[in-house]
C-alpha positions in Angstrom: 47.1 -52.0 -34.3 50.1 -53.2 -32.8 53.0 -54.8 -35.3 54.1 -58.3 -34.5 57.5 -59.6 -35.5 57.0 -62.8 -37.9 58.5 -65.1 -34.5 58.8 -63.6 -30.7 59.3 -64.9 -27.6 56.3 -63.5 -26.0 54.9 -63.5 -22.2 51.4 -64.2 -21.5 49.3 -64.4 -18.0 48.1 -67.7 -16.5 47.4 -69.8 -13.7 47.7 -66.4 -11.4 51.3 -65.6 -13.2 52.7 -66.0 -15.9 53.3 -67.9 -18.9 56.3 -68.5 -22.1 55.5 -69.8 -25.3 57.0 -68.9 -29.1 54.6 -67.0 -31.5 54.7 -67.3 -35.4 52.6 -64.8 -37.2 51.9 -65.2 -41.3 53.9 -63.2 -43.7 51.1 -60.7 -44.4 50.1 -60.7 -40.2 47.5 -61.9 -40.1 45.5 -65.7 -39.9 43.2 -67.9 -37.4 45.0 -68.9 -34.1 47.2 -72.4 -33.5 47.9 -73.5 -30.3 51.1 -75.9 -30.2 51.6 -78.1 -27.2 55.3 -79.9 -27.5 56.8 -83.3 -26.4 57.4 -84.2 -23.4 61.8 -82.6 -24.7 60.0 -79.3 -24.4 60.6 -75.9 -26.1 62.4 -77.5 -28.4 63.6 -75.7 -32.4 61.9 -79.1 -33.5 58.1 -77.3 -32.2 59.3 -73.8 -33.2 60.0 -75.3 -36.5 56.6 -76.3 -36.1 54.9 -73.8 -35.8 56.4 -71.6 -37.9 55.9 -74.1 -40.3 51.8 -72.9 -39.9 53.2 -69.8 -39.9 54.2 -70.3 -43.0 50.8 -72.1 -43.6 48.3 -68.9 -42.8 48.0 -69.2 -39.4 49.0 -67.0 -36.0 51.0 -70.1 -33.8 51.6 -69.9 -29.8 54.0 -72.7 -28.8 53.7 -72.4 -24.9 56.6 -73.7 -23.0 55.6 -76.1 -20.6 58.2 -76.8 -19.6 59.8 -72.8 -18.4 62.6 -72.3 -20.9 63.6 -76.0 -20.7 64.6 -79.0 -23.2 66.5 -81.9 -23.7 67.4 -84.8 -26.4 68.0 -87.0 -22.8 64.8 -90.0 -23.0 65.6 -89.4 -18.8 65.6 -85.8 -18.1 62.6 -85.7 -21.2 61.1 -88.3 -18.2 61.5 -86.6 -15.0 60.6 -83.2 -16.8 57.9 -84.8 -17.5 57.2 -85.3 -14.3 57.7 -83.1 -12.1 54.7 -80.8 -15.1 51.3 -81.3 -13.5 48.5 -82.0 -16.0 46.3 -80.1 -14.7 49.3 -77.2 -13.8 49.8 -77.5 -18.1 46.3 -77.5 -18.7 45.7 -74.3 -16.9 49.2 -73.3 -18.3 47.2 -74.3 -22.1 43.8 -71.8 -20.9 46.2 -69.0 -20.8 47.1 -69.8 -23.5 43.9 -69.8 -25.7 42.4 -66.3 -24.0 46.0 -64.8 -25.5 45.6 -66.2 -28.5 42.1 -65.2 -29.0 43.2 -61.6 -28.1 45.6 -60.9 -30.5 44.6 -58.5 -33.0 45.8 -60.8 -35.8 43.9 -63.4 -35.0 41.3 -63.7 -37.6 38.9 -65.9 -36.2 36.9 -66.5 -32.0 37.8 -70.0 -31.7 41.5 -71.4 -31.8 42.5 -75.3 -33.2 45.3 -76.9 -31.2 47.6 -79.2 -32.2 49.9 -81.3 -29.5 52.3 -84.2 -30.3 53.2 -87.6 -27.3 52.4 -85.5 -24.5 51.7 -82.2 -25.4 49.3 -84.6 -27.7 47.4 -86.2 -24.2 47.0 -82.6 -23.6 44.7 -81.7 -26.4 42.1 -82.8 -25.4 42.4 -82.4 -21.7 43.0 -79.0 -22.8 40.0 -78.8 -25.3 37.6 -80.5 -22.8 38.2 -77.5 -20.3 38.2 -75.3 -23.1 35.1 -76.5 -24.4 33.8 -73.7 -27.4 37.0 -72.1 -27.9 38.3 -74.7 -29.2 37.4 -74.9 -33.3 39.6 -78.4 -34.3 41.9 -80.5 -31.8 44.2 -82.9 -33.8 46.2 -85.3 -31.2 49.5 -86.4 -32.2 50.1 -90.0 -31.2 49.4 -89.0 -27.3 49.4 -91.6 -24.4 46.2 -92.0 -22.5 44.9 -93.8 -19.9 42.1 -94.6 -21.3 39.8 -93.3 -18.6 39.8 -90.6 -19.4 36.2 -88.0 -19.5 36.7 -86.7 -22.7 32.8 -86.0 -23.0 33.5 -81.9 -22.3 34.6 -81.9 -26.1 33.2 -79.7 -28.6 35.5 -79.3 -31.1 35.9 -82.2 -34.6 39.2 -84.8 -33.1 41.5 -85.3 -36.5 44.3 -87.9 -34.6 46.9 -89.6 -36.1 48.7 -92.5 -34.4 51.6 -95.5 -35.8 50.5 -99.1 -35.9 54.1 -99.7 -34.7 54.0 -97.3 -31.8 55.3 -99.2 -28.3 53.9 -96.3 -26.2 50.3 -96.6 -27.1 49.0 -99.4 -29.6 46.1 -99.6 -32.3 44.1 -100.3 -29.5 44.5 -98.6 -26.8 44.2 -95.6 -30.1 41.1 -96.6 -31.7 39.0 -97.4 -28.5 39.9 -93.6 -26.9 38.7 -92.2 -30.4 35.4 -94.1 -29.6 34.9 -93.2 -26.4 35.7 -89.3 -27.7 33.0 -90.0 -30.4 30.2 -92.0 -28.4 31.1 -89.1 -25.4 31.6 -86.0 -26.7 29.1 -86.7 -29.7 31.7 -84.7 -31.7 33.6 -85.9 -35.7 36.4 -88.1 -34.7 38.7 -88.7 -38.1 41.1 -91.2 -37.2 44.8 -91.5 -39.4 47.5 -94.7 -38.5 50.5 -94.7 -40.3 52.7 -98.1 -40.7 55.0 -96.4 -37.9 56.2 -96.3 -34.5 56.5 -93.2 -32.1 57.7 -89.9 -33.5 57.2 -90.9 -36.6 56.4 -87.3 -37.6 59.3 -85.3 -35.5 62.8 -85.6 -37.7 64.9 -84.8 -34.6 63.1 -88.2 -33.6 66.4 -89.0 -31.7 64.1 -93.2 -31.2 65.3 -93.6 -35.4 61.3 -93.9 -36.5 61.1 -90.6 -38.4 59.4 -91.7 -41.8 59.7 -88.8 -44.0 57.5 -89.4 -47.0 54.1 -90.5 -44.0 55.0 -87.1 -42.1 54.1 -85.0 -45.3 51.4 -87.7 -45.1 50.0 -86.5 -42.0 51.5 -82.7 -42.2 48.9 -82.5 -46.1 46.1 -83.7 -42.9 46.1 -82.1 -40.5 46.5 -78.7 -42.6 43.6 -79.0 -44.3 41.2 -80.5 -41.2 42.8 -77.6 -39.5 42.1 -74.9 -42.9 38.8 -76.5 -43.2 37.7 -76.2 -39.7 39.4 -72.2 -38.3 37.4 -71.8 -41.7 34.1 -72.2 -40.1 34.5 -69.9 -37.3 35.9 -66.5 -39.8 35.4 -63.8 -37.3 32.4 -61.4 -38.4 34.4 -58.1 -39.9 
């Protein structure tokens, strides 16, 4: 078995080329696999910290870099970077990340969890639809949706977190999208709403909407959900 350091930058084949990401491994060297998908700011220190936190909870975590090394804390630049990103290519790259993670000897599950925030939260369900049975659990944090997406191919249980005061996706729209997933995909869907605005989980939040208490609650719910669902997908020894 190749020895892995707890935290490292990695490359993996994807979409006919090479993609990059940040890999975090638990201290004991193994655990169920988890993909963490960035916000529109890029693979920032915040996303790396989230990956590290999940690794400390026992997951083998890969955060793919969808911007090829670019990050920003400026909203206009983030909007530009997100606008240049092809959603179809992003989902292909993320699919490559799933295959790469599942092939790691440190990963003890035959399916991976996936969690994403804002822009990444939207990609969660598109990835779950594309990757099918390879995704064992899907967690959406305040993803932005058009409302007409077809998520009938999602096979994983879904947990979602939204702010009641989110100006980027209304609670009614969020409920509608999640009800569509439940009805069309026929999978269990948990939806949690918080008295908060958009990006309330991000402690680097420049929008002023970070809420420490609610972020801790959402974290606890997320870790419990991922542990429960991924435990059902442990590889046979």
